[in-house]
ROROKOL-274231 format. One line per 8 residues: number of its first residue (from 1); their letters; for each residue y, z, x of N, C-alpha, C, O. Coordinates in Angstrom, 3 decimals, padded with zeros to 6 digits. Atoms other than C-alpha are relative to their C-alpha. Example, Ala and Ser with C-alpha at 12.3 -4.5 7.8 and 13.67 -1.06 7.14 Angstrom:
! ROROKOL-274231
1	AS	-001.190:000.000:000.890:-004.500:007.800:012.300:001.200:000.000:000.900:001.181:000.665:001.936; -001.190:-000.060:-000.820:-001.060:007.140:013.670:001.090:000.730:-000.770:002.198:000.899:-000.261 $
***
This chain:
! ROROKOL-274231
1	HDSWLVRV	-000.923:000.219:001.147:000.071:-000.431:000.027:001.274:000.314:000.621:001.335:001.361:001.266; -000.877:-000.485:-000.703:003.508:-000.559:001.238:000.832:001.034:-000.442:000.898:001.680:-001.488; -000.516:-001.426:000.138:005.610:001.898:001.945:001.090:-000.283:-000.686:001.485:-001.438:-000.842; -001.389:-000.066:000.786:008.842:003.012:-000.137:000.674:-000.751:000.623:000.813:-001.772:-000.050; -000.776:001.100:-000.450:010.975:001.065:002.184:000.215:-000.769:000.129:001.358:-001.212:000.017; 000.645:001.339:000.143:009.004:-001.994:002.662:000.732:-000.592:-001.335:001.337:-001.664:-001.360; 000.079:000.644:000.908:009.471:-002.226:-000.829:001.392:000.016:-000.581:001.489:-000.821:-001.478; -001.159:000.268:-000.218:013.435:-001.613:-000.914:000.757:-000.694:000.124:001.721:-001.121:-000.512 $
9	TRLVALSQ	-000.454:000.606:-000.486:013.710:-003.204:001.534:-000.266:-001.857:-000.751:000.582:-002.738:-000.615; 000.453:001.244:000.450:011.996:-006.451:-000.217:001.191:-000.364:-000.986:001.815:-001.405:-001.195; -000.792:000.388:001.335:014.053:-005.626:-003.177:000.979:-000.314:-000.250:001.352:-000.919:-001.255; -001.594:000.594:-000.754:017.343:-006.092:-001.594:000.184:-000.651:000.334:001.328:-001.103:000.288; -000.602:001.317:-000.721:016.802:-008.840:000.288:-000.707:-000.841:-001.309:-000.433:-002.038:-001.224; -000.110:000.505:001.457:015.407:-009.875:-003.605:001.207:-000.254:-000.557:001.711:-001.362:-000.740; -001.334:-000.316:000.172:018.411:-008.709:-004.607:000.988:-000.780:000.154:001.537:-001.197:-000.866; -000.885:000.337:-000.541:020.820:-010.269:-002.501:-000.411:-001.556:-000.087:000.561:-002.309:-000.147 $
17	KYHSTVGG	000.253:001.435:000.506:018.764:-013.936:-003.114:000.340:-000.397:-001.293:000.750:-001.492:-001.676; -000.400:001.028:001.206:019.108:-013.523:-006.740:001.307:-000.143:-000.307:001.664:-001.060:-001.047; -001.701:-000.302:-000.287:023.078:-012.393:-006.183:000.349:-001.322:000.448:000.983:-002.016:-000.347; -000.535:001.381:-000.678:023.665:-015.575:-003.928:-000.469:-001.413:-001.283:000.426:-002.146:-001.702; 000.414:000.544:001.071:021.850:-017.646:-006.580:000.752:000.236:-001.064:001.403:-000.760:-001.379; -000.846:000.093:001.703:023.618:-016.578:-010.029:001.529:-000.132:000.936:002.480:-000.641:000.342; -001.576:000.289:-000.189:026.885:-016.623:-007.734:-000.688:-001.567:000.412:-000.563:-002.363:-000.519; -000.233:001.715:-000.416:026.042:-020.221:-006.226:-000.240:-000.340:-001.723:000.454:-001.299:-002.059 $
25	ALHAAQRL	000.169:000.981:001.207:024.808:-020.965:-010.291:001.570:000.597:-000.583:002.056:-000.174:-001.412; -001.355:-000.094:000.140:028.210:-019.587:-010.848:000.773:-000.607:-000.115:001.359:-001.116:-001.071; -000.942:000.975:-000.408:030.028:-021.179:-009.301:-000.249:-001.550:-000.115:000.781:-002.208:000.032; 000.363:001.517:000.511:028.434:-024.864:-010.126:000.320:000.225:-001.796:000.711:-000.648:-002.571; -000.793:-000.092:001.287:029.259:-023.203:-013.504:000.878:-000.021:-000.253:001.127:-000.357:-001.410; -001.919:000.342:000.098:033.238:-023.188:-012.864:-000.052:-001.306:000.658:000.795:-001.951:000.041; -000.075:001.374:-000.033:032.770:-026.617:-011.298:-000.426:-000.803:-001.321:000.271:-001.720:-001.756; 000.179:000.966:000.764:031.117:-028.027:-013.915:000.487:000.520:-001.585:000.097:-000.131:-002.554 $
33	HSSLSNDL	-000.849:-000.449:001.083:033.366:-025.796:-016.780:001.605:-001.400:000.667:002.157:-002.248:-000.035; -001.078:000.999:000.029:036.336:-027.863:-014.542:-000.402:-000.954:-000.327:000.149:-001.385:-001.340; 000.471:001.537:000.575:034.622:-031.011:-015.005:000.399:-000.299:-000.790:001.183:-001.248:-000.817; 000.257:000.019:001.438:034.386:-030.612:-018.317:000.901:-000.421:-000.631:001.080:-001.475:-001.242; -001.192:000.379:000.127:037.517:-029.850:-018.778:000.985:-001.267:000.074:001.789:-001.835:-000.665; -000.869:001.682:-000.546:038.896:-032.916:-016.947:-000.322:-000.993:-000.797:000.499:-001.782:-001.266; 000.469:001.124:001.115:036.507:-035.064:-019.124:001.001:000.127:-000.985:001.951:-000.643:-001.133; -000.634:-000.262:000.966:037.801:-033.325:-021.971:001.476:-000.651:-000.219:001.558:-001.010:-001.393 $
41	NGVKKIEE	-001.012:000.313:-000.396:041.245:-034.510:-021.215:000.278:-001.017:-000.026:001.192:-001.466:-000.717; 000.471:001.034:000.215:040.064:-037.441:-020.423:000.166:-000.899:-001.330:000.959:-001.775:-001.672; 001.072:-000.014:001.590:038.495:-037.955:-023.692:001.625:-000.583:-000.967:002.100:-001.583:-001.505; -001.106:-000.241:001.058:041.607:-036.545:-025.364:001.171:-001.456:000.758:001.072:-002.611:000.344; -000.727:001.418:-000.631:043.926:-039.247:-023.513:-000.200:-001.371:-000.079:000.580:-002.300:000.132; 000.645:001.540:000.373:041.497:-042.135:-024.425:000.536:000.298:-001.818:001.392:-000.276:-002.491; 000.118:000.082:001.548:041.344:-041.232:-027.992:001.814:-000.081:-000.459:002.202:-000.547:-001.531; -001.604:000.212:000.491:045.632:-040.989:-027.918:000.916:-001.949:000.125:001.851:-002.570:-000.380 $
49	RMHLHHEE	-000.203:001.035:-000.255:045.617:-044.162:-026.488:-000.648:-001.292:-000.839:-000.114:-002.394:-000.963; 001.038:000.364:001.231:042.707:-045.422:-029.074:001.178:000.069:-001.072:001.426:-000.956:-001.707; -000.690:-000.379:001.948:045.242:-043.929:-032.303:001.190:-001.520:000.094:001.354:-002.530:-000.591; -001.126:000.952:000.081:048.317:-045.700:-030.772:-000.215:-001.931:-000.134:000.428:-002.889:-000.563; 000.321:001.253:-000.247:046.561:-048.637:-030.037:-000.391:-001.133:-001.698:-000.158:-002.285:-002.064; 000.735:-000.201:001.415:044.851:-048.530:-033.625:001.809:-000.574:-000.935:002.155:-001.582:-001.550; -001.274:000.728:000.674:048.682:-048.401:-034.811:000.635:-001.261:000.518:000.894:-002.236:-000.187; -000.399:001.559:-000.283:049.900:-051.141:-032.970:-000.859:-001.338:-000.821:-000.513:-002.465:-001.174 $
57	LIIAYAQR	000.915:001.698:000.324:046.909:-053.434:-034.194:000.249:000.052:-001.331:000.534:-001.051:-001.796; -000.889:000.184:001.396:048.036:-052.225:-038.081:001.351:-000.645:000.338:001.430:-001.714:-000.267; -000.723:000.549:000.114:051.174:-053.180:-037.138:000.472:-001.525:000.157:001.321:-002.268:-000.336; 000.381:001.847:-000.426:050.413:-056.598:-035.753:-000.660:-000.732:-000.882:-000.372:-001.893:-001.171; -000.006:000.951:001.414:048.493:-057.382:-038.694:000.766:000.113:-001.370:000.953:-000.559:-002.384; -001.250:-000.039:001.267:050.662:-056.677:-041.091:001.225:-000.760:000.366:001.877:-001.271:-000.545; -000.941:001.091:-000.496:053.263:-058.673:-038.827:-000.817:-001.711:-000.530:-000.201:-002.667:-001.002; 000.922:000.861:000.168:050.505:-061.192:-039.338:000.028:-000.335:-001.587:000.485:-001.314:-002.177 $
65	CQQLHEAR	-000.126:000.466:001.296:050.166:-061.115:-042.583:001.688:-000.315:-000.879:001.759:-000.465:-002.099; -001.608:-000.251:000.408:054.130:-061.204:-043.355:000.259:-001.624:000.296:000.744:-002.448:-000.480; -000.148:001.521:-000.654:053.980:-064.587:-040.797:-000.836:-000.473:-000.470:-001.015:-001.400:000.320; 001.001:000.623:000.800:051.033:-065.847:-043.190:000.688:-000.322:-001.257:000.542:-001.416:-001.804; -000.117:000.226:001.166:052.537:-065.522:-046.051:001.699:-000.652:-000.436:002.138:-000.804:-001.576; -001.336:001.174:-000.662:056.175:-067.599:-044.706:-000.593:-000.978:000.186:-000.152:-002.064:-000.190; 000.040:001.851:-000.474:054.331:-070.289:-043.388:-000.537:000.325:-001.438:000.444:000.711:-002.073; 000.428:000.097:001.786:052.241:-070.041:-047.421:001.129:-000.976:-000.900:001.120:-002.015:-001.560 $
73	QQFQAQQE	-001.257:000.629:001.019:055.726:-070.433:-048.839:000.903:-001.018:000.381:001.817:-001.531:-000.264; -000.721:001.397:-001.137:056.802:-073.140:-045.742:-000.604:-000.870:-000.847:-000.018:-001.691:-001.552; 000.771:001.498:000.323:053.806:-075.261:-046.819:000.485:-000.044:-001.066:001.050:-001.107:-001.326; -000.187:000.547:001.779:054.489:-074.611:-050.892:000.986:-000.928:-000.071:000.860:-002.028:-000.609; -001.395:000.655:000.017:058.037:-075.702:-050.352:-000.444:-001.637:000.664:-000.512:-002.729:000.100; 000.347:001.774:-000.384:057.055:-078.804:-048.225:-001.147:-001.253:-001.121:-001.167:-002.372:-001.634; 001.032:000.639:001.691:054.131:-079.497:-050.859:000.931:-000.657:-000.661:000.780:-001.876:-000.735; -000.855:000.102:001.212:057.105:-079.641:-053.376:000.929:-001.435:000.522:001.193:-002.486:-000.061 $
81	QVSERSGQ	-000.627:001.429:-000.519:058.994:-081.984:-050.966:-000.621:-001.257:-000.058:-000.038:-002.325:-000.244; 001.047:001.424:-000.650:055.929:-084.473:-050.180:000.317:-000.416:-001.631:000.893:-001.448:-001.973; 000.117:001.052:001.353:055.439:-084.535:-054.386:001.221:-000.294:-000.284:001.137:-001.208:-001.105; -001.127:000.534:000.579:059.060:-085.092:-055.023:000.388:-001.099:000.793:001.179:-001.743:000.103; 000.036:001.026:-001.152:059.263:-087.765:-051.979:-000.556:-001.283:-001.116:000.072:-002.210:-001.627; -000.011:000.632:000.733:056.848:-089.150:-053.970:000.187:-000.688:-001.251:000.045:-001.852:-001.627; -000.668:000.628:001.392:058.106:-089.263:-057.195:000.914:-000.762:000.431:000.539:-001.875:000.060; -000.776:001.235:-000.821:060.891:-091.401:-055.321:-000.144:-000.850:000.131:000.528:-001.817:-000.228 $
89	LSELAEAI	000.784:001.099:-000.793:058.815:-093.286:-053.705:-000.778:-000.917:-001.234:-001.031:-002.121:-001.265; 000.707:001.026:001.502:057.090:-094.269:-057.325:001.173:-000.929:-000.693:001.168:-002.110:-001.037; -001.773:-000.033:000.606:060.828:-094.356:-058.672:000.091:-001.124:000.477:000.176:-002.038:-000.344; -000.728:000.904:-000.878:061.671:-096.831:-055.476:-001.130:-001.095:-000.166:-000.520:-002.071:-000.604; 000.414:000.684:000.651:058.672:-098.976:-056.157:000.227:-001.183:-001.077:000.350:-002.403:-000.959; -000.459:000.441:001.573:059.360:-099.723:-059.896:001.658:-000.555:000.302:001.950:-001.703:-000.030; -001.091:000.801:-000.683:062.805:-100.473:-058.476:-000.143:-001.186:000.472:000.429:-002.195:000.061; 000.249:001.488:-000.454:061.495:-103.053:-056.500:-000.688:-001.141:-000.492:-000.654:-002.318:-000.133 $
97	SRLQYDRD	000.574:000.920:000.207:059.494:-104.428:-058.245:000.967:-000.822:-001.565:001.180:-001.984:-001.910; -001.487:000.136:000.765:062.196:-104.422:-060.975:000.915:-001.350:000.667:001.449:-002.200:-000.046; -001.291:000.744:-001.203:064.435:-106.511:-058.185:-000.789:-001.153:-000.019:-000.141:-002.110:-000.442; 000.242:000.900:-000.282:061.866:-108.930:-057.527:-000.611:-000.791:-001.241:-000.755:-001.992:-001.468; 000.149:001.180:001.662:060.726:-109.442:-061.326:001.760:-001.104:-000.113:001.819:-002.303:-000.384; -001.448:000.626:000.244:065.161:-110.207:-061.361:000.302:-001.293:001.001:001.084:-002.243:000.977; -000.912:000.711:-001.302:065.411:-111.769:-058.235:-000.132:-002.013:-000.404:000.685:-002.867:-000.060; -000.914:001.083:000.818:064.722:-115.109:-060.362:000.649:-000.543:-000.521:000.594:-001.770:-000.604 $
105	SAGDIHNG	-001.141:000.460:000.882:067.673:-115.125:-062.504:000.660:000.641:001.324:001.580:001.259:000.789; -001.346:-000.486:-000.895:069.780:-113.797:-059.200:000.841:-001.443:000.255:002.049:-001.455:000.491; -001.168:001.076:-000.093:071.061:-117.373:-058.927:000.752:-000.282:-001.358:001.760:-000.982:-001.268; -000.663:-000.134:001.340:072.181:-117.149:-062.633:001.242:001.237:-000.094:002.371:001.245:-000.584; -000.769:-001.158:000.061:073.402:-113.782:-062.092:001.643:-000.234:000.998:002.714:000.352:000.847; -001.054:000.181:-001.048:075.732:-115.211:-059.112:000.442:-001.176:-000.293:001.452:-001.445:000.358; -000.935:000.871:000.860:076.742:-118.157:-061.049:000.916:000.565:-000.597:002.102:000.287:-000.421; -001.119:-000.785:001.126:078.211:-115.645:-063.824:000.492:000.565:000.509:001.582:000.859:000.019 $
113	SKVLGHVK	-001.021:-000.663:-000.472:079.333:-113.711:-061.293:001.490:-000.723:000.640:002.567:-000.134:000.738; -000.724:000.971:-000.450:081.352:-116.399:-059.931:001.409:-000.237:-000.960:002.614:-000.066:-000.777; -001.164:-000.273:001.863:082.878:-116.965:-064.131:000.057:000.981:000.510:000.889:000.809:001.401; -000.892:-001.135:000.223:083.504:-113.931:-063.804:001.590:000.500:001.067:002.671:000.973:000.718; -000.837:000.193:-001.052:085.560:-113.884:-060.772:001.050:-001.285:-000.528:002.205:-001.255:-000.103; -000.994:001.063:000.480:087.386:-116.824:-062.267:000.802:000.488:-001.280:002.033:000.469:-001.322; -000.395:-000.590:001.115:087.882:-115.365:-065.566:001.125:000.874:000.394:002.269:000.847:-000.059; -000.722:-001.699:000.046:089.086:-111.761:-064.019:001.868:-000.954:000.796:003.046:-000.758:000.499 $
121	SAILNLNR	-001.773:001.039:-000.460:092.014:-114.795:-061.658:000.359:-000.106:-001.124:000.719:001.015:-001.481; -000.729:-000.022:000.800:093.275:-115.908:-064.737:000.430:000.711:-000.558:001.626:000.563:-000.808; -000.411:-001.251:000.778:093.494:-112.896:-066.539:001.165:000.825:001.008:001.991:001.600:000.526; -001.288:-000.887:-001.088:095.876:-111.431:-063.264:000.854:-000.938:-000.274:001.926:-000.616:-000.785; -001.263:000.892:000.091:097.673:-114.756:-063.321:000.622:-000.213:-001.294:001.820:-000.475:-001.407; -001.343:-000.177:001.197:098.695:-114.664:-066.960:000.254:001.665:-000.090:001.361:001.941:-000.552; -000.763:-001.282:-000.173:099.150:-110.945:-066.635:001.234:000.220:000.846:002.291:000.747:000.499; -001.646:000.658:-001.034:101.800:-111.731:-063.939:000.810:-000.490:-000.898:001.919:-000.005:-001.122 $
129	ELKRMEIQ	-001.028:000.732:000.272:102.871:-114.577:-066.075:000.804:000.951:-000.380:001.950:001.114:000.040; -000.685:-000.516:001.165:103.364:-111.941:-069.042:001.326:000.666:000.247:002.321:000.745:-000.475; -001.155:-001.162:-000.173:105.508:-109.484:-066.967:001.065:-000.640:000.400:002.085:000.019:000.608; -001.272:000.345:-000.581:107.847:-112.241:-065.740:000.845:-000.306:-001.149:002.074:-000.296:-001.072; 000.128:000.436:001.334:107.949:-113.242:-069.238:000.925:000.940:-000.655:001.915:000.540:-001.268; -000.476:-001.801:000.472:108.987:-109.038:-070.224:001.438:000.174:000.727:002.358:000.962:000.509; -001.620:-000.150:-001.315:111.893:-109.690:-067.294:000.721:-000.738:-000.455:001.919:-000.456:-000.483; -001.222:001.187:000.288:113.342:-112.870:-068.578:000.488:000.893:-001.466:001.645:001.261:-001.669 $
137	IALGRNRL	-000.777:-000.595:001.018:113.458:-111.145:-071.990:000.940:000.903:000.072:002.105:000.961:-000.319; -001.047:-001.344:-000.334:114.545:-108.014:-070.863:001.641:000.039:000.563:002.534:000.881:000.460; -001.474:000.569:-000.955:117.566:-110.035:-068.636:000.863:-000.601:-001.285:002.087:-000.609:-001.410; -000.702:000.862:001.160:118.077:-112.022:-072.042:000.521:000.958:-000.547:001.748:000.907:-000.462; -000.669:-000.355:000.381:118.638:-109.283:-073.845:001.236:000.824:000.782:002.367:001.159:000.430; -001.303:-000.629:-000.585:120.744:-107.740:-071.788:001.532:-000.941:-000.050:002.627:-000.796:-000.594; -000.996:001.535:000.679:122.771:-111.008:-071.816:000.848:000.318:-001.161:001.955:000.834:-001.006; 000.226:-000.058:001.166:122.877:-110.943:-075.384:000.888:001.351:-000.392:001.989:001.345:-000.944 $
145	MKRELEVK	-001.191:-001.644:-000.180:124.239:-106.862:-075.194:001.506:-000.614:000.161:002.444:-000.631:-000.636; -001.190:-000.295:-000.381:126.771:-107.842:-072.885:000.903:-001.194:-000.940:002.134:-001.201:-000.979; -001.195:001.178:000.694:128.090:-111.084:-075.163:000.390:000.482:-000.926:001.488:000.135:-001.360; -000.602:-000.141:001.404:128.048:-109.126:-078.371:000.787:000.944:000.690:001.963:000.866:000.334; -001.838:-000.890:-000.379:130.469:-106.451:-076.469:001.177:-000.593:000.105:002.226:000.043:000.003; -000.688:000.801:-000.965:132.287:-109.115:-075.185:000.459:-000.569:-001.727:001.462:-000.198:-002.336; -000.805:000.196:001.253:132.836:-110.540:-078.509:000.827:001.186:-000.737:002.032:001.340:-000.940; -000.746:-001.091:001.229:133.319:-107.526:-080.776:001.643:000.895:000.929:002.575:001.410:000.311 $
153	NSLDRRT	-001.028:-000.834:-000.568:135.874:-105.870:-077.856:001.063:-001.313:-000.242:002.181:-001.053:-000.687; -000.862:001.419:000.654:137.523:-109.675:-078.525:000.244:000.008:-001.648:001.011:-000.719:-002.279; -000.262:-000.156:001.611:137.556:-108.952:-082.057:000.832:001.237:-000.148:001.707:001.303:-001.012; -000.901:-001.412:000.693:138.994:-105.171:-081.944:001.719:-000.575:001.003:002.815:-000.506:000.445; -000.972:001.005:-000.303:141.592:-107.040:-079.814:001.216:-001.083:-001.074:002.398:-001.107:-001.417; -000.582:000.734:001.368:142.619:-109.321:-082.357:000.697:000.609:-001.052:001.692:000.052:-001.515; 000.106:-000.525:001.175:142.661:-106.710:-085.181:001.208:000.997:000.589:001.672:001.890:-000.121 $
***
């Protein structure tokens, strides 16, 4: 049997081994705790960035929706313009076909236009002649009134 001193010495040695092992484990636990704290802080920062990125994505999505809405409105306005132009083109095509149909009578229209030009010229000439006659009549009336006054004055002098 081992002596009491040998047992105590072994116990102290075991205790020191245990103490150093527990100390090492405690130190390792502290390092693990520090590492986990750093990791947790890193995760929080990542979460914050993800949250900000998520908000940015929501804003970007809303902007894209607005742009899409505006583009859709522009497209509808352009479609309306195309429809309007199409109607105008149809009207123009009808007018062109009427002009082509009327082209055959263009000579008659041209001749009629010449005749109307001559008639207009004759009317203007007659109008000028009427103005001259009116002036002559007015001058004649003035001479007549002047002569009447002269006659009246001479009659008044005799009486």
